[in-house]
N, C-alpha and C positions, 0 to 999 in steps of 0.2 A: 582975342584970340587966346586962351589958354595953352601955354609949354608943356610939354611933356618935360619932367625931369632924364636925362639922359640916365642917371643913376650906373654909370657904367666904372667898373673898380678898376684902379689906374693900369694903363698898358704894363706889358711886360715889359722892364727895361731894357731884354734884349730884341725886342721889338721895335727898340728906336734906331738898329742897326740899320742901314739900308743905301743904296747903291743910287749914286745922283743918274737922272737919267734926263731927257730934254724933255721939256715940255707936249703931253700927249695931244693928237689931234684931237677933233669932237666924237663924243663915243660910240654914236650912231654911226659913222661915216665906213665903217671896217670893209676889209675885203671881204666876200662870201667863201667861205671855205672851198678848199679844189672838190668835185665832186668826182673822186676817182673809181674807176670801174676797170677790174683786172680782167683783160682778155684771156680767152682759154691758150693756155699754155702757159702763162707767163709766170702762174705760182709753182709750177713744174720747174721751171726754165733755174726760178730764184732758188727754189732750195737746191738745187742741184749745183748753181754756184755757190751758194751758202758751203753745201759737203768740200766742191772742192778749194774755196777758199779756208777753210778749217784745216781739210789736209793737209794743206801745206807752207799752214801757217810757222809750225817748225822749221821747215827748210828757207822761209822769209827770216826767219829771228836768227838762223845759221850765219843766212848772207848779207845781216843789212852791215857788217864792217863794211863789204865789197857794196852792197848800195850807196855808202856815203861817201867814197872813193869815187863815185862815178858807175863803176859796171853793173849789169842788171837793173837802172833803176826803171830802164820801161816796164820789166815783168813785174817790179814792186807796185809803180802804179797801176798797172792794170790788175792787178789782184786787189788792190784797196778798193778800185771804183767795180770787182765783180760781186765785191761785198754787200749785200742789201742793206737799207740803214731801220733802223728800229720800226717806225711808223708802216716802212712796207711787210716787214715780219707780221705787224699786226695787223693789216690788211690782210695779208696772205693766209692768216693763221685762220681768220673771221670768214674771208672765202670760202676755203677749204672745209671749214666747220660747218657750213652753211650746205654746201653740196654733197656733206657725208660722208667726207676722207676724214675719218675721225685721225688714225694713226697719224698722217702727213698735220694736220693741224695743231695734234701733242707736240710733232717732232719741229715743229715754228716755232709754237709758242714756250716751248723748252729750250732751244737757243737762246730767244731772249733773257726767262729764267736765269740760265746759266751766268750769262753775261753781264744784265742789268745789277742793279742791288739798291735796293730801298732807301742805302745811306748817299749815295752820289748824287752829281746833280742833279738837277730838277728835269732836266731830258730823260734823264736813265733812271729816276723814281717813276716817273710816268712810263713808261716803257715797262720797267718791272709793274706794275700794279696791274696795268693793261694785259700782259702777257699772261699773270698771276689768273686773271679773271679769264681768261678763255681756256688757259689749260684746267682749270674747275669745269668750265662746261661741255668741254672735251670729254673730262675723264667720267663725268655724273651720265653723261649720253651713253660712253663707252663702256659701264658698268654698272647701269641701271638705277643709276643714285651715291654709288660708293665712288669716294675720291683716292687719288694717288695718297700714300703714305707721307705724311710731312705738310698737305697742303689741307686746308681745313676751312670752309667757305665762313666768309665774316658775314658775310647778307643774311646768314641765318639766324645771326644773333644782334640784339642790340646793340650801340657804342656805346662803352661805359661814363659813368657821368661824367669822368676825369678825363679824357677823351674831347663830350660835346661840349666843357666846359672851357677846355681848351683851343676850341675851334672859334670860340666865341672870342678869346680874348686875342687870338693872334690872327683872324682873321674878321673882317667885317660884316660878311656876308649875311648872319642869320642876325646880327643886332640890327642891321640896316632894311630885314624885312620887318622885323617887331618893332621896330621905332617908327618908320611908315605905317604900320597898318596898325599901329594904336592909334597912332594921330588921327588917323580916319575914323575911327572908331570914337574915341574925344567927341569930334567934332558931330556925329551923327549922334549920339545918345544925350547930347546939351542939352540939361531939362528937365532929363525923364528921374522919375522915384525909382522905379525898380528898373533895372540893367539885367539882361541874361548873355552871355559871350557862349554862344555853342564851336568848343576849339576842337578842330576834326583829329589835331595832332598835338595833344598837349606835352605831351615827352616829359621833360624834366621840370616844364611851368616856368622855365624864366622871362618869360614873355612879358608876364602878367604884372610882376611888384612897379613899375616904372607907372600902367597904367591906375592901378590903384590909388598910388601914391597921388598922381592929377587927378583923378575924380576928386578923393578925400580935401583936397586943398581947395579948390575952386567950388567947393559948396557952402551954399548960402547959411550962413552961422545961427540965423534964426530958424529954418529949418530942418539944419543936419544932413548929414551926408547921406547921399541914396543909398540904398540895398541893390547890391551887385550878387550874380549869382552865376559862378562859371562852369558848364557841364564841360570834361576835361575826357575826349575821348583818346581811345591807344588799344593797343594788342596785351599788354602786359602790367595785371594788375596790381601786382605791388608797386610798380613805378607810379601808378593812378594814385595809389593811396600815400605813396610817400611825398607826391606832389601836393595832393589835400593838405597835408597838413603841416607843409610848410607854406602854403597861402595864406592856409586860415591862423596862422601865428603871423606872419605877417601883416594879414588886414588887422587883425586884434593889435598889434603895435602900433597902427594910426589910427586907431577907434574908428574904424570901417564898419559897417555890417556886411555880414560876408557867407555866401555858402560855397561849396564846392562839392559838384557830386560824379563821381567819376563815373563813365561809359564805357565797354569792355568792346573792342572790335577783334574779331578773328583778321587774324592777317591773310588766310587764305580765301576770304569771303567778304571782304570788308565792300566792295564796291556793291554786294547784292544787300549786304547790311544797311549801308546807309540809301540806296536809291528804294529801299521798301521801305524806311523807318524801323528795320526791326532792328534791335540794340540790347545788350544786358547790362545796367547796370551793377558796378564789381559790389555795391555792399547789399540790395536790396533784389538781386533777380528781377527786376520789370524787364520787360519786354517791348518798352516805348520811348521814345526820350517827351521828356516832361516839358510842359510848355504851359506858361500863365498869361491869361490874354492884356492883365494889365503890365505886362514888361515889354521894354524895348528889345529888341532881338539883333544882336549880332554875330553874324557868323564867319568866322575866320578859318584861311583855308590856307594854312602857312607850309608849302611843300606838300603837298597833298593831292590835290587831281590829278598828278601823274600816278599814285597809287591807283586810280580805278581800273576799269576795262578799258575799253574800246569805246570808240562813240556814243556808241549805244548806253551805256553804262554811265559819262559823262552826262549826257542829254537827259538820263533818269535822275541823278542825284543834283542838279541843276533845278529839274522841275520841282523835284521834291522839298529842295533849299526855298524857290520861290513860294510855295502852296504855304510854307511859315511866315510870308512878308514881313523878313525881316528888312529892317530901316536903313542897313546893310551887310556885305558882303565883301570880306578881305581875299586877295588871291596874290599871291605869292607863289612864282613859277624859277625854271632856269631859263636863262634864255641862250639861242642859238645865233650863232654869226652870221647862217643863212636862212634866218627865219623857222629853221623846225620843217618837221616832215610828219605823216602820220602812218606811212607805212612801217610796221613793224618787224615784216618778215626780210626787209634786204640789210643782213647782220653787218656787211662789210660797211655798205653807209653810214649806218648807226654806229660802229667802231669808228670812221672816218671822223662824223659830226661831230662825238665824246669827248675823240683825242682832242678835234679845234678847243670844246669847253674846256676840260681840265687843262689842257697846256698853258691855258693863262689864269688857271687855278694855280699850277704847281707854280707859273713862273713869277705869280704876286707874293707866295709863299717865300718864293727863292730870295726875291727882291726887298723882302722885307723883314723875313726871320734869320737870324744867323745861323751860318753851319753846325752840325750837333745838336743843334735844340729837340732836346726829348718831346716838347710840348710837339714842334713840326711832327717829330716822326711818329710818336700816339695820333697826331689828325689824322694822319697821311694813313696810315695803319688799318685804323679804326673807324673813320668818318667816313674821308674819300674815297681809301678802298673798296667798302663796303659799298659806296656808290657805285663807282664803276661797276661794280659786278654783278648791282643791279640793275646798273641802265646798259650792260651786256647780257640778259638773263631774258626769257624766254618771252617775259612784258615788258620789258627794256624801252623798247620802241616810242613809247607812249612819254619816255619824260620828254624829248625833241622837239613840243608842239611852240611855244613862244608865246609872247602876247597875242599877238595876233590871233593863233587857231584858239584859246584859250577866252578871247572876247570872244569871237565868234558865235562859240560854243553858250557863250552866256549872255550874249543877244538874242541869241535863239530860242533860250529859257525863257524869254522876257525881262530880261534886265536891264537897266541902263547904264549906261556909265558914270561916275561920280566920284566928278575931275578930284584930284589931291590938290589940297590945297596949297599956292605957294608957301605954308609958313613950315608944312609936312614937310616938301622938298629946301628950305634953307636948314632946317634941322637934319634933315642924313647927311646934309652936307659940312653942317660943325660938327657934324659925331664921326666924319674922318678924319676932319683937322683938329681934335684933341684927341682923339685916342689911335688913329689910322695914320701916323704922317708919313705919307710917301708918295712922292711925286706921278703916280701910275694912277691911284684909285681915281675914279670919275663918277659924279653924279648930273644923270641927264632928266629932263624933264620934253616927257614925246608923247603924244595921244592921249595927255591925260592920267598917263601912269609916272613911275617915275623907274631907271632904271640905274642899277649901278655897274659900273664893268672896270677893266685893266686894261690900260691905254685906249686903244680901240674898240675891244669886244667886249658890247655886252653880256654879262653873265647872271644876271635876277632883275626881276622885275616885278613891281607891286603895285595892284591896278583897285580899285575899289568899285564897287556895284548896287544898284539901288532897284 
C-alpha cells in the first residue's frame, strides 16, 4: 500500500494552545439534536418578554446594589429568566421568517446582532453569524433583493484564498477530506498509465499536490511516471486559471506529465449543467467534458453534492457520472448529529440542525485556537459565516442529508460502496496527531466510510464508490 505524503506545513504555533478535556466517548454515539418546534404564540410571547426585559434593564442596573444586599432579588431572577436564549431567538427569527412576518423576524435577528459579537466566545460568535444570516435573508425578502446598510452577503462572493488557506491551517476538516479522498483515488488508479481526475469543485487546488507527488514516487523507474490530467470545475474563471498554473508548476518540479483543463460551471445553473454534461471550458469555449477511452477516470465530489438541486437533480447527476464508468467516485459532505433530513422548506428545523453542526465547529476552534486569533476571525467571517448564510438560504436544506441519504442516492444510481482502506483511516488519524493536536477531534471508520468529529458529534464523512 503506497502512502500519501501529508505535505502539511507546520501548524501555527498558536494552535498548540488548547484546553484539556476528558477523553471523549465514541464519535457516533452522540445525542440526537432537539427537534424543537415553536408553538403558536410562543414567538410573540418571547419577543414581548424580550422587549420588557430590555426596557427594564436600566432599572435593573440601578437596583443592582439593592439586589446584592438582598432586596429585589426575586425580581432580578425573574427578569433574567424572562430573557430568551440566543438559540431561542435564532429559532424564533427563522419561524417568523418562514411564516412571512418579516418585521418581527428582522427584530429578533436584530436583537442578537446588537448583543452578540464576532470577537467574543464561541456561543456569542455563533449567535452573531446565525443572526446575521437570518437578518440578510429577511432584508432581501422585504426589499426585493436589497439588504440593509452595513449588511453585505458573504455568500454572494467566494472566500479569499487567505481565509481558505487559514481554514486549512487551523481546522482539519478540508485536509481530512482531501487526504482521505486522495488515498481512495490512489488505491483505485494503481497501475494505470493515463489518469484523469474530474474535480467538481477545484477551488484553489490544494487537494492535488500530495496526490501528484505520491503518483510520481510510486512510478516504475523503467516505465516512468503515468500521465495525469485534472479537469477542474468551478464558477470563477480566474481562480481556475491560477489553480491550473500552480499545479502545472508543481508537476514540472517533480517531473510528472500533467495537464489541467478548467471547466466553468455557472453558480446559478450548476446542477443543470453537470446533470446534462453541458459545461464550458475556460480556455477553448467547448461545451462538453473531454473524456479519453484509454484513461482511468476518478470523479471527486468534495463538498459538492449539497450544491445540487433536489433529489431529482442529484439522481440525474449521479447517473451522468455512472455513465462515464469511473474507477472511483469520492464523496465528502457534512454530517449531522441526527442523520440529516430532506425537507428544504422547514426553516426553523434547518436552523436548529445547522446550529447543532456549527456549534461543534465553533467549539473546536475555541478549544484549539487562542483568543484574538486573526486567522480564526478571517475563517469565521469569510468561510464559516458564508457557509451559515448559504445553509439558511432558499436551497440550504439539502446541506443536511448525511451519509445515509447520499449513500442511498449513489446506490440508486447503480454505484456500490468501495470501502476505504485501513491505511486511509490510519493516515487520517496521523494527520490529527501531527497537525491538530487536540483531545477533541476524533476519526472513526463506520459503514465503509471515514468520519471526522468533535467530541461525540460527527461533522464530516468521506466515502468512495465504484
